C-alpha positions in Angstrom: -23.5 52.0 176.9 -25.0 48.6 176.4 -25.0 46.0 179.2 -23.6 42.8 177.6 -23.6 39.6 179.7 -23.4 36.8 177.1 -21.2 35.9 174.2 -22.5 33.1 172.0 -20.0 31.4 169.6 -20.4 29.3 166.5 -17.7 26.7 166.1 -16.9 25.5 162.6 -15.1 28.3 160.6 -15.3 30.5 163.7 -13.0 28.9 166.2 -11.3 26.7 163.6 -11.3 25.9 159.9 -13.8 23.1 159.3 -13.0 21.8 155.9 -9.7 19.9 156.8 -11.3 18.5 159.9 -14.3 17.1 158.1 -12.2 15.8 155.3 -9.9 13.9 157.7 -12.9 12.6 159.7 -14.5 11.3 156.5 -11.3 9.6 155.5 -10.9 7.9 158.9 -14.6 6.8 158.7 -14.2 5.2 155.2 -10.8 3.7 156.0 -12.4 1.9 159.0 -15.2 0.6 156.8 -12.6 -0.8 154.4 -11.6 -3.4 156.9 -14.8 -3.7 158.9 -17.2 -3.9 156.0 -15.4 -4.7 152.7 -18.7 -5.6 150.9 -20.0 -2.2 151.6 -16.8 -0.5 150.3 -17.0 -2.6 147.2 -20.5 -1.3 146.5 -20.2 2.3 147.8 -17.4 4.8 147.0 -17.1 7.7 149.5 -19.2 9.8 147.1 -21.8 7.1 146.7 -22.1 6.6 150.4 -22.6 10.3 150.9 -25.3 10.2 148.2 -27.0 7.3 150.0 -26.8 9.3 153.3 -28.6 12.3 151.6 -31.2 10.1 150.0 -31.8 8.4 153.4 -32.5 11.8 154.9 -35.1 12.5 152.2 -36.8 9.3 153.2 -36.4 9.9 156.9 -36.7 13.7 157.5 -37.0 13.3 161.3 -33.1 13.0 161.3 -32.7 16.5 159.9 -31.4 18.0 163.1 -29.9 14.7 164.5 -26.8 14.5 162.3 -25.0 12.0 164.4 -27.9 9.6 164.5 -28.6 10.3 160.9 -25.0 9.2 159.9 -25.4 6.0 162.0 -28.8 5.1 160.8 -28.0 5.7 157.1 -24.8 3.7 157.3 -26.7 0.9 159.0 -29.2 1.0 156.2 -26.4 0.8 153.6 -24.7 -2.1 155.5 -28.0 -4.0 155.5 -28.3 -3.6 151.7 -24.8 -5.1 151.5 -25.8 -8.2 153.5 -24.5 -7.4 156.9 -28.0 -7.9 158.5 -27.8 -8.0 162.3 -24.2 -6.8 162.3 -25.2 -3.6 160.5 -26.0 -1.5 163.6 -22.9 -2.5 165.5 -20.6 -1.8 162.5 -22.3 1.5 162.0 -21.9 2.6 165.6 -18.2 1.6 165.6 -17.5 3.4 162.3 -19.3 6.5 163.8 -17.1 6.3 166.9 -14.0 6.5 164.6 -15.6 9.5 162.7 -16.6 11.5 165.8 -13.2 11.0 167.5 -11.5 12.4 164.3 -14.1 15.2 164.2 -12.8 16.6 167.5 -9.2 16.9 166.2 -9.2 20.6 165.4 -6.7 23.4 165.2 -7.9 26.7 166.5 -7.4 29.8 164.5 -4.3 31.8 165.7 -4.9 33.7 168.9 -8.3 32.2 169.4 -7.7 30.5 172.7 -5.9 33.5 174.2 -8.8 35.8 173.3 -11.5 33.3 174.5 -9.7 33.1 177.9 -9.6 36.9 178.1 -13.3 37.3 177.2 -14.3 34.6 179.7 -13.2 36.8 182.6 -15.9 39.4 181.7 -18.7 37.5 179.9 -20.6 34.2 180.0 -19.5 32.2 177.0 -21.8 29.6 175.3 -21.1 27.7 172.1 -23.9 27.0 169.6 -23.3 24.7 166.7 -25.4 22.9 164.0 -22.6 20.3 163.8 -21.4 17.6 166.1 -18.1 19.1 167.2 -17.9 18.7 171.0 -16.2 21.7 172.6 -16.1 20.0 175.9 -13.4 17.8 174.5 -11.2 20.8 173.6 -8.9 22.6 176.0 -10.6 25.9 175.1 -13.9 24.4 176.3 -12.9 25.1 179.9 -13.7 28.8 179.3 -17.3 28.1 178.2 -20.3 28.0 180.6 -22.2 25.6 178.3 -22.1 24.0 174.8 -25.1 23.2 172.7 -25.6 21.4 169.4 -28.7 21.5 167.2 -29.2 17.8 168.3 -29.8 19.0 171.8 -32.8 21.1 170.9 -33.8 19.3 167.7 -33.5 22.5 165.7 -30.6 24.1 163.8 -29.7 27.7 163.4 -31.1 30.0 162.0 -34.1 28.7 163.8 -34.4 30.5 167.2 -34.2 27.4 169.5 -30.4 27.4 170.1 -30.2 31.2 170.6 -33.1 31.1 173.1 -31.5 28.2 174.9 -28.4 30.2 175.4 -30.4 33.2 176.7 -32.3 31.0 179.1 -29.1 29.4 180.5 -27.3 32.7 180.9 -30.4 34.4 182.3 -30.3 37.4 180.1 -32.3 39.3 177.5 -31.5 39.3 173.8 -30.1 42.8 173.9 -27.6 41.7 176.5 -26.0 39.2 174.2 -23.7 39.1 171.2 -23.5 36.2 168.8 -20.2 35.6 166.9 -20.3 33.3 163.9 -19.2 33.0 160.2 -22.5 32.1 158.5 -24.6 34.9 157.1 -27.9 33.1 157.4 -27.4 30.6 160.2 -25.4 32.9 162.5 -26.0 36.5 161.6 -29.6 36.6 160.4 -30.6 33.9 162.8 -29.3 35.7 165.8 -30.5 39.1 164.5 -34.1 37.7 164.3 -34.0 36.9 168.0 -32.7 40.3 168.9 -29.0 39.6 169.6 -26.2 41.8 168.4 -23.9 40.0 165.9 -20.3 39.9 164.9 -19.4 38.0 161.7 -16.2 36.0 161.6 -14.5 36.4 158.2 -11.5 34.2 158.8 -11.2 32.0 155.7 -9.3 33.0 152.6 -12.6 32.8 150.6 -14.8 34.4 153.2 -17.7 36.3 151.5 -18.4 39.9 152.2 -20.1 40.3 155.6 -23.8 40.3 155.7 -25.5 43.7 155.8 -27.2 42.8 159.1 -23.9 42.1 160.9 -23.2 44.7 163.5 -19.4 44.1 163.3 -16.9 41.8 161.5 -13.4 40.6 162.3 -10.6 39.1 160.1 -8.2 38.2 163.0 -9.1 36.9 166.4 -7.1 39.7 168.0 -9.6 42.2 166.7 -12.6 40.6 168.5 -12.3 42.2 171.9 -12.1 45.7 170.3 -15.2 44.9 168.2 -17.1 43.8 171.2 -16.1 46.9 173.1 -17.3 49.1 170.3 -20.7 47.4 170.5 -20.8 47.8 174.3 -20.0 51.4 174.0 -22.8 51.8 171.4 
């Protein structure tokens, strides 16, 4: 029998479906710019603004793991190009505030919160995300001991930093932890490389076949406690 103390959770496409959340946040972001910066909207379509954001990252790779600051800085750069000069930073920050508020408006997968609450009675729960969703703003966040984004450690999964941070905070060894996430590389292979057990979330209609390195998989949140128990029992 394995002694498991810590459960680490990815967020996007593990606790909720990410695509509709991001689409809405992008819409809110661009709609705000329509009124706040009409000259920018005249020059940049949503697709062109995204292309500018990606090009900005190529020119400023230090933002690679700072996605919130990257969005603000790249928008400020685009606004400056459109003649907003000293207003650029303020408008960019205000537009980002609209985006990030919408980014937190998520709908958990069925049975997710009920299962999380149940698991929190037995294990330490820590969330690890490459994105900028803030679990502390969600009701389900009350069941988590800590929440970390790639921005906090300036490194994204599958790099080890986030996993190592969770182990440090929980005070446990890799073999005493399980990471639960949907992404084969970022979650499964990243956690596996650090020595954690892994359970792959396959909750989307188009979820790929689970990675060969995943110790378990689940298609419904109600299955997760059983899968964890199977790993504990060895």
